[in-house]
C-alpha positions in Angstrom: 35.8 7.0 -20.1 37.1 10.5 -20.6 40.6 9.0 -21.4 38.9 6.8 -24.1 36.8 9.6 -25.7 40.3 11.8 -25.6 42.0 9.0 -27.3 39.2 8.3 -30.1 39.2 12.2 -30.7 43.0 12.2 -31.3 42.7 9.1 -33.8 40.1 11.2 -35.5 42.0 14.4 -35.8 45.1 12.4 -36.9 43.2 10.8 -39.7 41.9 14.2 -40.7 45.3 15.5 -40.6 46.5 12.8 -43.0 43.4 13.5 -45.6 44.7 17.1 -45.3 48.2 16.2 -46.2 47.1 14.4 -49.2 44.9 16.9 -50.6 48.0 19.6 -50.1 50.4 17.2 -51.8 48.0 16.3 -54.6 47.6 20.1 -55.6 51.2 20.5 -56.0 51.4 20.7 -59.8 48.9 23.6 -59.5 51.3 25.5 -57.3 54.1 24.7 -59.3 52.4 25.3 -62.8 54.6 26.5 -65.6 57.4 26.7 -63.1 56.2 29.4 -61.5 54.7 29.6 -57.8 51.1 30.4 -58.4 50.2 30.2 -54.6 46.7 31.8 -55.3 45.4 29.0 -57.6 47.1 26.3 -55.1 44.7 27.6 -52.1 41.7 27.9 -54.3 42.6 24.6 -55.7 42.8 23.2 -52.2 39.7 24.6 -50.8 37.7 23.3 -53.7 39.1 19.8 -53.1 38.6 19.8 -49.4 35.0 20.5 -50.3 34.7 17.8 -52.9 36.6 15.1 -50.4 34.6 15.9 -47.4 31.6 15.8 -49.1 32.1 13.1 -51.8 30.5 15.4 -54.3 31.3 16.3 -58.1 34.1 14.1 -58.1 34.9 13.2 -62.0 38.0 11.5 -63.1 37.8 12.9 -66.8 35.4 15.9 -66.2 32.5 14.0 -67.3 32.0 10.7 -65.6 31.6 10.4 -61.9 34.6 8.9 -60.2 33.3 6.8 -56.9 31.5 4.3 -59.2 34.5 3.6 -61.3 36.8 3.8 -58.3 35.3 1.5 -55.9 35.3 -1.6 -57.9 38.9 -1.1 -58.9 39.9 -0.3 -55.3 38.3 -3.5 -54.1 40.2 -5.7 -56.6 43.5 -4.0 -55.6 42.7 -4.4 -52.0 41.7 -8.1 -52.5 45.3 -8.6 -54.4 47.2 -6.9 -52.0 45.5 -9.0 -49.1 45.8 -12.5 -50.6 49.5 -11.7 -51.8 50.3 -10.7 -48.0 48.6 -13.7 -46.5 50.2 -16.2 -49.3 53.6 -14.4 -48.6 53.5 -14.7 -44.9 52.5 -18.1 -44.9 55.0 -19.3 -47.2 57.6 -17.2 -45.1 56.9 -19.0 -41.8 56.5 -22.3 -43.6 60.4 -21.8 -45.1 61.5 -20.5 -41.9 60.4 -23.6 -40.1 62.3 -25.7 -42.7 65.3 -23.9 -42.4 65.2 -23.9 -38.5 64.5 -27.2 -38.1 66.4 -29.0 -40.9 68.8 -26.9 -42.4 70.1 -24.9 -39.5 73.6 -25.2 -40.5 73.3 -24.1 -43.9 71.0 -21.1 -42.8 73.8 -18.6 -43.9 74.1 -19.9 -47.3 70.3 -20.2 -47.5 69.9 -16.4 -46.6 72.6 -15.4 -48.7 71.0 -17.1 -51.7 67.5 -15.3 -50.8 69.7 -12.0 -50.8 70.9 -12.6 -54.3 67.2 -13.4 -55.5 66.0 -10.1 -53.7 68.5 -8.0 -55.7 66.8 -8.8 -58.9 64.3 -6.1 -59.7 60.9 -7.0 -59.2 59.9 -6.1 -62.8 62.4 -8.4 -64.2 60.8 -10.9 -62.4 57.6 -10.3 -63.5 58.7 -10.2 -67.3 60.3 -13.8 -67.1 57.5 -15.3 -65.1 55.5 -13.9 -68.3 58.3 -15.1 -70.7 58.4 -18.6 -69.0 54.7 -19.6 -69.1 54.5 -17.9 -72.7 57.3 -20.4 -73.8 55.6 -23.3 -72.0 52.2 -22.8 -73.9 54.3 -22.3 -77.4 56.7 -25.3 -76.9 54.2 -27.7 -75.3 50.5 -26.3 -76.1 49.7 -26.1 -72.5 48.2 -22.8 -71.2 49.1 -23.0 -67.4 48.1 -19.8 -66.4 46.9 -16.5 -67.9 49.5 -14.3 -68.4 47.8 -10.8 -68.9 44.1 -9.6 -68.3 42.1 -9.4 -71.5 38.8 -8.5 -70.5 36.3 -10.0 -67.7 36.5 -13.4 -68.9 40.3 -13.7 -69.2 42.0 -11.9 -66.0 45.4 -13.0 -64.9 45.4 -14.1 -61.2 48.1 -16.4 -60.3 50.8 -14.6 -62.1 50.0 -11.3 -60.5 50.1 -12.7 -57.1 53.1 -14.6 -57.3 55.0 -11.4 -58.6 53.4 -9.3 -55.5 54.0 -11.7 -52.8 57.5 -12.9 -54.0 59.6 -9.7 -52.8 57.6 -9.9 -49.3 58.0 -13.7 -48.9 61.6 -13.3 -49.5 62.1 -10.1 -47.2 59.8 -12.0 -44.3 61.6 -15.1 -44.6 65.2 -13.5 -44.0 63.6 -11.4 -41.0 62.0 -14.4 -39.6 64.8 -16.7 -39.7 67.2 -14.0 -38.1 65.0 -13.2 -35.3 64.3 -16.9 -34.3 68.0 -17.5 -34.3 68.7 -14.3 -32.1 65.8 -15.5 -29.5 66.9 -19.4 -29.7 70.6 -17.9 -28.3 68.9 -16.2 -25.4 69.3 -17.5 -21.8 65.4 -18.2 -21.2 65.6 -20.8 -24.1 68.4 -22.6 -22.7 66.8 -22.6 -19.5 63.6 -24.1 -20.8 65.3 -26.7 -22.7 67.0 -27.7 -19.3 63.7 -28.2 -17.9 62.9 -30.7 -20.5 60.7 -28.4 -22.7 60.5 -29.8 -26.6 61.9 -27.7 -29.2 58.8 -27.3 -31.1 56.9 -26.2 -28.1 59.6 -23.4 -27.3 59.5 -22.4 -31.1 55.8 -22.4 -31.3 54.9 -20.5 -27.8 57.7 -18.7 -26.7 60.1 -17.5 -29.8 57.3 -16.7 -32.3 55.5 -14.8 -29.7 58.7 -12.9 -28.8 59.5 -12.1 -32.4 55.9 -10.9 -32.9 56.7 -7.5 -32.2 59.5 -7.0 -34.4 57.5 -8.5 -37.3 54.7 -5.7 -36.5 57.5 -3.2 -36.6 58.3 -3.9 -40.1 54.6 -3.9 -41.2 55.0 0.0 -42.9 57.8 -1.2 -44.8 56.3 -4.2 -46.0 53.1 -2.0 -47.2 55.2 0.4 -48.7 56.7 -2.4 -50.5 53.7 -3.8 -51.9 51.8 -0.5 -52.8 55.0 0.1 -55.1 55.1 -3.3 -56.5 51.3 -3.1 -57.1 51.6 -0.4 -59.4 53.9 -2.3 -61.7 52.0 -5.7 -61.4 48.7 -3.9 -62.5 50.3 -2.2 -65.4 52.4 -5.5 -66.7 49.5 -7.9 -66.2 47.0 -5.3 -67.4 44.8 -5.8 -64.1 41.7 -3.1 -64.0 42.7 -2.0 -60.3 42.7 1.2 -59.0 46.7 1.8 -59.5 46.3 1.2 -63.4 43.2 3.5 -63.2 45.5 6.3 -62.0 47.8 5.9 -64.6 45.3 5.7 -67.4 43.2 8.8 -66.1 45.8 11.1 -64.5 44.1 13.9 -62.3 44.4 15.5 -59.0 41.0 14.6 -57.8 41.7 10.9 -58.5 45.0 10.6 -57.0 43.9 12.2 -53.8 41.1 10.0 -53.4 43.0 6.8 -54.3 45.5 8.0 -51.9 43.0 8.5 -49.2 41.1 4.9 -50.0 44.5 3.2 -49.5 45.6 5.3 -46.4 42.2 4.6 -44.3 42.4 0.7 -43.9 46.0 0.9 -43.2 45.5 3.8 -40.7 42.9 1.9 -38.8 44.8 -1.2 -38.6 47.8 0.9 -37.0 45.8 2.4 -34.5 44.2 -0.7 -33.4 47.8 -2.2 -32.8 48.6 0.8 -30.8 45.6 0.7 -28.9 46.2 -2.9 -28.2 49.8 -2.2 -26.9 48.5 0.5 -24.8 46.0 -1.5 -23.1 48.7 -4.6 -22.4 
């Protein structure tokens, strides 16, 4: 019981330290104002922001309007977009990986090389190309397949932002999953299991995927950073009324720090739960 209490206290302390780091980073423009080190204003700014963040009081994004009502809905929109895009990318990555392993094993090197070429194309270019393609379809045939940019509550772009956000992760995960699967298939336990008469699909689904799961979890932080950086461009290009675009439109220290903490919190909880599960095994 005491051990669990200490572990919980350690997690809470780590979270508080993370929040303090965001506050310190967010106030750096004050420290470097006019290319001089204004340490007194920086320290005062940090103190004021600490009180505002931990009490959630007096937070405004333009000096007049309350920040929380404006931020929360946009935050949930951004998180919903991230979640759906990640689930879609993960599902498509496993589907394509299975097809490569089961049907195109001899051509896997060519397929992975082609994926690498696609990944080298900048994400912003893909977004513009997708928009141009569907606009061309509309102009040429008069068929509006998707909304290419958000224009108010009744005309929200959904499919293209999700596709633009999930595509880089889908390609990245496919490369990792395929390579890790073939690494596992070359190990001795797979040969031994085949000799015992276990089917290829059984080995793939039960043993191989279970063994590469830890490798995939190890790439979670990279994937999240990739998605967050791409989300900024997605919300800007498709005019999505999410938290990233809101930060671009209303630049302020308070808004940046609160937004960073909001994005940091769920991922911190997920990482800690994963760590606790590893320790309990």
